[in-house]
C-alpha positions as CSV (number, residue, x, y, z in Angstrom):
1,M,63.2,44.5,-78.9
2,K,62.5,46.9,-81.8
3,V,62.4,50.7,-81.2
4,L,61.2,53.4,-83.6
5,Q,63.0,56.6,-82.8
6,I,61.6,59.9,-84.1
7,V,63.9,62.9,-84.4
8,K,62.8,66.3,-85.8
9,T,66.2,67.3,-87.3
10,S,68.7,65.8,-89.7
11,D,71.4,68.3,-88.9
12,G,71.4,68.4,-85.1
13,A,70.6,66.2,-82.1
14,N,74.0,64.5,-82.0
15,W,73.0,63.2,-78.6
16,A,70.2,61.2,-80.0
17,F,72.5,59.7,-82.6
18,D,75.2,58.8,-80.0
19,Q,72.6,57.1,-77.9
20,A,71.0,55.2,-80.7
21,K,74.3,54.0,-81.9
22,E,75.2,52.7,-78.4
23,L,71.7,51.1,-78.1
24,M,72.3,49.3,-81.4
25,N,75.6,48.0,-80.0
26,M,73.6,46.7,-77.0
27,G,71.4,44.7,-79.3
28,V,68.4,47.0,-79.6
29,D,66.9,46.9,-83.1
30,I,66.5,50.7,-83.5
31,V,65.1,52.5,-86.6
32,T,65.3,56.3,-86.7
33,I,62.9,58.6,-88.6
34,L,64.6,61.8,-89.8
35,P,63.1,64.6,-91.9
36,D,65.6,63.8,-94.7
37,S,68.8,61.8,-95.4
38,D,71.0,64.7,-96.4
39,G,71.7,66.4,-93.1
40,R,75.1,66.3,-91.3
41,V,73.8,64.0,-88.6
42,A,71.6,61.9,-91.0
43,K,74.8,61.0,-92.8
44,K,76.3,59.7,-89.5
45,Y,73.4,57.3,-89.1
46,I,73.9,56.1,-92.7
47,D,77.7,55.8,-92.4
48,N,77.4,53.7,-89.2
49,G,75.0,51.3,-90.9
50,M,72.0,52.4,-88.9
51,K,68.6,52.1,-90.5
52,I,66.7,55.3,-91.1
53,K,63.4,56.3,-92.6
54,T,62.5,59.7,-93.7
55,G,59.5,61.8,-92.7
56,N,58.7,65.1,-90.9
57,F,56.5,64.2,-88.0
58,E,56.3,67.6,-86.2
59,L,52.9,68.9,-85.3
60,P,51.9,71.0,-88.3
61,I,50.7,74.1,-86.5
62,R,51.1,76.5,-89.5
63,N,49.7,74.1,-92.0
64,P,47.3,71.9,-90.1
65,W,45.7,70.5,-93.3
66,T,48.9,68.3,-93.8
67,F,48.2,66.5,-90.5
68,W,46.2,63.6,-92.1
69,K,48.9,62.9,-94.7
70,K,51.6,62.9,-92.1
71,K,49.5,60.6,-90.0
72,R,49.1,58.1,-92.9
73,N,52.8,58.2,-93.5
74,L,53.6,57.5,-89.9
75,L,51.1,54.7,-89.6
76,Q,52.6,53.1,-92.8
77,I,56.1,53.2,-91.3
78,I,54.8,51.7,-88.1
79,E,53.0,48.9,-90.0
80,E,56.2,48.2,-91.9
81,E,58.5,48.2,-88.9
82,K,56.2,46.9,-86.2
83,P,58.0,48.5,-83.2
84,D,57.6,47.5,-79.6
85,I,58.2,51.1,-78.4
86,I,58.2,54.5,-80.1
87,H,60.8,56.9,-78.8
88,F,60.3,60.6,-79.2
89,H,62.8,63.4,-78.3
90,F,61.1,66.7,-79.2
91,V,57.9,68.4,-78.0
92,T,56.5,69.0,-81.5
93,N,57.1,65.3,-82.4
94,I,55.4,63.9,-79.2
95,L,52.4,66.1,-79.6
96,F,51.9,65.0,-83.2
97,G,52.6,61.4,-82.2
98,R,50.0,61.4,-79.5
99,L,47.3,62.9,-81.8
100,A,48.1,60.6,-84.7
101,L,48.3,57.4,-82.6
102,R,45.3,57.8,-80.3
103,K,44.1,54.3,-81.2
104,S,47.5,52.7,-80.9
105,N,48.5,50.7,-77.9
106,I,52.3,50.8,-78.7
107,P,54.1,52.4,-75.7
108,R,55.5,55.8,-76.3
109,L,58.6,57.2,-74.5
110,F,59.2,60.9,-74.5
111,Q,62.8,61.5,-73.6
112,V,62.5,65.2,-72.6
113,P,65.6,67.2,-73.9
114,G,64.8,70.3,-71.9
115,P,62.3,72.1,-69.6
116,L,61.3,75.0,-71.9
117,H,57.8,73.7,-72.6
118,L,57.3,72.8,-69.0
119,E,58.0,76.4,-67.9
120,N,55.0,77.5,-70.0
121,T,51.7,76.6,-68.3
122,I,49.7,76.4,-71.5
123,I,52.1,74.2,-73.5
124,R,52.8,72.0,-70.4
125,N,49.1,71.4,-69.9
126,I,48.5,70.6,-73.6
127,E,51.4,68.1,-73.5
128,L,50.0,66.4,-70.4
129,L,46.4,66.4,-71.6
130,L,47.3,64.7,-74.8
131,S,49.0,61.8,-73.0
132,N,47.3,58.5,-72.1
133,K,48.1,55.2,-70.4
134,Y,50.6,54.3,-73.1
135,D,52.8,57.3,-72.4
136,Y,56.1,57.4,-70.4
137,W,58.5,60.2,-69.8
138,A,62.3,60.2,-69.4
139,P,63.3,63.8,-68.5
140,A,67.0,64.5,-69.0
141,C,67.5,66.5,-65.9
142,V,66.2,66.5,-62.3
143,F,64.4,69.8,-62.7
144,S,62.2,68.4,-65.5
145,K,61.7,65.2,-63.6
146,N,60.4,67.0,-60.5
147,I,57.9,68.9,-62.6
148,Y,56.5,65.8,-64.3
149,E,56.2,64.0,-61.0
150,K,53.8,66.7,-59.8
151,Y,51.3,65.8,-62.6
152,V,51.7,62.1,-63.6
153,N,52.3,58.8,-61.8
154,K,55.9,58.6,-60.7
155,N,56.1,55.1,-62.0
156,R,55.8,56.5,-65.5
157,V,58.7,59.0,-65.1
158,F,62.4,58.0,-65.4
159,L,65.5,60.2,-65.1
160,A,67.7,59.7,-68.2
161,Y,70.6,61.9,-69.1
162,Y,71.8,62.2,-72.6
163,G,75.4,60.9,-72.7
164,G,78.4,61.3,-74.9
165,Y,80.3,63.7,-72.7
166,G,81.8,61.2,-70.2
167,G,83.9,58.1,-70.3
168,S,86.6,57.9,-72.9
169,S,85.1,60.9,-74.8
170,I,86.9,63.3,-72.4
171,M,90.2,62.3,-74.0
172,N,89.0,63.7,-77.4
173,Y,89.5,67.3,-76.4
174,T,92.8,68.9,-77.3
175,N,94.4,72.3,-77.2
176,K,96.2,73.1,-80.4
177,Q,96.1,76.8,-80.0
178,K,94.1,77.0,-83.2
179,L,92.2,80.1,-82.2
180,H,95.2,82.0,-81.2
181,K,96.8,81.3,-84.5
182,E,93.7,81.8,-86.6
183,Y,92.8,85.1,-85.1
184,N,96.4,86.3,-84.4
185,L,95.7,86.5,-80.6
186,E,98.6,87.5,-78.3
187,K,99.7,84.6,-76.1
188,N,98.6,86.4,-72.9
189,K,95.1,86.8,-74.1
190,R,92.6,84.8,-72.0
191,I,89.7,83.4,-73.9
192,I,86.2,83.6,-72.4
193,A,84.0,81.5,-74.8
194,M,80.5,80.7,-75.4
195,V,79.6,77.7,-77.7
196,S,76.0,77.6,-78.9
197,Y,73.7,77.9,-81.9
198,F,71.8,81.1,-82.3
199,Y,68.1,80.5,-81.6
200,K,65.9,83.4,-82.5
201,P,63.5,84.5,-79.8
202,K,60.1,82.9,-79.6
203,Y,57.9,85.9,-79.1
204,F,54.8,83.8,-78.6
205,L,56.5,82.5,-75.4
206,G,57.4,86.0,-74.3
207,Q,61.1,85.8,-75.2
208,M,62.6,89.2,-76.0
209,R,66.1,87.9,-76.3
210,G,67.5,84.6,-77.6
211,I,67.2,81.7,-75.2
212,K,70.9,81.0,-75.1
213,G,71.7,84.4,-73.7
214,H,74.1,85.8,-76.3
215,E,73.1,89.4,-75.4
216,D,73.7,88.7,-71.7
217,F,77.2,87.4,-72.6
218,I,78.0,90.5,-74.6
219,D,76.8,92.7,-71.7
220,A,78.9,90.7,-69.2
221,I,82.0,91.1,-71.4
222,N,81.3,94.8,-71.6
223,I,81.4,95.0,-67.8
224,L,84.6,92.9,-67.6
225,N,86.4,95.0,-70.2
226,K,86.4,97.9,-67.7
227,E,88.7,95.9,-65.4
228,Y,90.6,93.5,-67.7
229,D,92.6,94.2,-70.8
230,D,93.9,90.7,-71.4
231,I,90.6,89.0,-72.3
232,V,89.0,88.2,-75.6
233,A,85.4,86.9,-76.0
234,I,84.7,84.2,-78.6
235,V,81.3,83.0,-79.7
236,V,81.3,79.6,-81.5
237,G,78.2,78.6,-83.4
238,G,76.0,79.5,-86.3
239,P,72.3,80.1,-86.7
240,W,69.9,77.3,-86.0
241,G,67.3,76.9,-88.7
242,N,66.3,80.3,-90.1
243,S,67.9,82.4,-87.4
244,Q,70.3,84.2,-89.7
245,K,68.6,87.6,-89.0
246,Y,68.9,87.0,-85.3
247,E,72.5,86.1,-85.5
248,A,73.2,89.4,-87.5
249,K,71.2,91.3,-84.8
250,V,73.4,89.9,-82.0
251,K,76.5,91.0,-83.9
252,K,75.1,94.5,-84.3
253,Y,74.3,94.5,-80.6
254,A,78.0,93.8,-79.8
255,Q,78.9,96.7,-82.1
256,K,76.4,99.0,-80.5
257,K,77.9,98.1,-77.0
258,K,81.3,98.8,-78.5
259,V,82.5,95.3,-77.4
260,N,85.4,95.2,-79.9
261,N,87.2,92.2,-78.3
262,I,84.6,89.7,-79.4
263,I,85.0,87.2,-82.2
264,F,82.1,85.3,-83.9
265,T,83.5,82.2,-85.5
266,G,80.3,80.8,-87.0
267,F,79.7,77.1,-87.1
268,R,82.8,74.9,-86.6
269,N,83.3,71.2,-86.9
270,D,86.5,71.3,-84.9
271,V,85.1,72.1,-81.5
272,K,87.0,69.3,-79.8
273,D,90.2,70.8,-81.0
274,I,89.6,74.3,-79.6
275,Y,87.6,73.7,-76.4
276,K,90.6,73.2,-74.1
277,E,92.0,76.5,-75.4
278,F,89.3,78.3,-73.6
279,D,90.2,79.8,-70.2
280,I,86.6,80.0,-69.2
281,A,83.4,78.5,-70.8
282,V,80.2,80.4,-70.3
283,H,76.6,79.2,-70.6
284,P,74.2,82.0,-70.0
285,S,71.0,80.2,-71.1
286,H,67.6,81.3,-70.0
287,S,66.3,77.8,-70.1
288,E,68.3,74.6,-70.5
289,N,68.9,71.0,-69.9
290,L,72.5,70.1,-69.1
291,G,73.4,72.1,-72.3
292,G,76.9,73.0,-73.2
293,A,78.0,72.7,-69.6
294,A,78.3,69.0,-70.1
295,E,80.8,69.5,-72.8
296,S,82.9,72.2,-71.1
297,L,83.1,70.1,-68.0
298,A,84.1,67.0,-70.0
299,A,86.8,69.1,-71.6
300,G,88.1,70.1,-68.2
301,V,87.4,73.8,-68.8
302,P,86.5,76.2,-65.9
303,T,82.7,76.7,-66.3
304,V,80.1,79.3,-65.5
305,S,76.4,78.7,-66.2
306,T,73.1,80.2,-65.2
307,N,71.2,78.5,-62.4
308,V,68.4,77.1,-64.6
309,G,67.1,73.8,-65.6
310,G,69.6,70.9,-65.5
311,F,72.7,73.0,-65.2
312,P,72.8,72.5,-61.4
313,D,72.9,68.8,-61.9
314,I,76.5,69.0,-63.0
315,V,77.6,72.6,-62.3
316,I,77.8,72.4,-58.5
317,N,78.3,76.0,-57.4
318,G,81.8,76.5,-55.9
319,E,82.8,72.9,-56.6
320,T,82.6,72.1,-60.3
321,G,81.9,75.7,-61.5
322,Y,79.9,78.8,-60.7
323,L,76.2,79.4,-61.1
324,C,74.8,82.8,-61.7
325,L,71.4,84.4,-62.1
326,P,69.7,84.1,-65.5
327,K,69.2,87.3,-67.6
328,N,71.6,89.1,-65.3
329,P,74.8,90.3,-66.9
330,N,76.2,91.6,-63.6
331,S,75.8,88.3,-61.9
332,L,77.3,86.6,-65.0
333,A,80.3,89.0,-65.0
334,S,80.8,88.5,-61.2
335,S,81.0,84.7,-61.6
336,I,83.5,85.0,-64.5
337,K,85.6,87.4,-62.5
338,R,86.0,84.9,-59.7
339,L,87.6,82.5,-62.1
340,L,89.7,85.1,-63.8
341,D,91.1,86.2,-60.4
342,D,92.0,82.7,-59.1
343,D,93.6,80.5,-61.7
344,N,94.4,77.7,-59.3
345,L,90.8,77.5,-58.1
346,A,89.5,77.6,-61.6
347,K,91.7,74.6,-62.6
348,K,90.7,72.7,-59.5
349,M,87.0,73.2,-60.1
350,A,87.4,72.3,-63.8
351,K,89.0,69.0,-62.8
352,N,86.2,68.4,-60.3
353,G,83.7,69.0,-63.1
354,Q,85.4,66.6,-65.4
355,N,85.3,63.9,-62.7
356,K,81.7,64.7,-62.1
357,V,80.6,63.9,-65.7
358,L,83.1,61.0,-66.2
359,D,80.6,58.3,-65.2
360,L,77.4,60.3,-65.1
361,L,77.5,61.1,-68.8
362,D,79.4,58.1,-70.1
363,I,77.4,57.1,-73.2
364,K,77.5,53.5,-72.2
365,N,76.0,54.2,-68.8
366,T,73.3,56.6,-70.1
367,S,72.3,54.3,-72.9
368,S,72.1,51.4,-70.5
369,V,69.6,53.5,-68.5
370,I,67.5,53.9,-71.6
371,N,67.7,50.2,-72.4
372,N,66.5,49.3,-68.9
373,I,63.6,51.8,-69.4
374,Y,62.7,50.1,-72.6
375,K,62.5,46.8,-70.8
376,K,60.4,48.2,-68.0
377,I,58.0,49.8,-70.4
378,A,57.7,46.7,-72.5
379,K,57.0,44.6,-69.4
380,K,54.3,46.9,-68.2
381,D,52.5,47.0,-71.5
């Protein structure tokens, strides 16, 4: 079976790479289209001997006149590769693909990375209206799956988590006290950390703050600082795309709130060497799939997340972590406080969380699910 995978970024979407690599090991002939061959993740495809093609096949909303050239380029790649299935991961890619391939009878699989577009009535309806009988969906969380099943035939919808955070990967996380040494932190300082790119608000979707909740995290730390003097907040991650101005705005927000015990590390490629150094990992997203909670649970770190999207699939409130209300710093601070005040409970829940993702997010298991979906789709069409 030959699969053409279309990814909109050459620098991110490690989950798509991990899955493609495992599918290749399973015998799937998979070719990946990336915007270019120079990005961090693009090089991983190349270094692992995986075939890539280059092309930016996002829906050209700002420059619609380029649509026809993009369409010709995609059709040329399809003619060269002759795939049995075309696998999309991003909304802008699937929208372009459906418009460009209206006359194609090649099955299309949209593995839905998150529920954001489904939470917007207009975008959700556009996505559904552009689909036809050759379209299938593989939402990566139960929340998204439930939404799709309200609108399309359940036989065309499959639950498929992105893996890479279970199985043997949980052994890759270490605690080398790198942050304490790098930032001269006292040994008794407890680290409350957030790991995420900075995504600037999408004002056309009504977002006033970044979707990852950086400002909420700062507000929650500000609340906790009134009670604890042994905590330090650390934000790991840099700007996504052209979000540099938003990143600077968040840093200024922390200064305005006089949260002086917060460190912004920028992008790091050693996350697996610092994750277990965190005392608590926080994921205050406004909309999310499994998000960073998958990684913090895999690392065995006490976890707090908002009660949105796919978080509840793995953050079982009071069992593997705590859920809090989105866009609510008081609720976030309250959940963090519960873990700060009971270290034994925090460690127990962290271990429960690690056990939860051990099999569920093992890349071999999640990739096997996708492979079986391929077979079902190919058989139907």
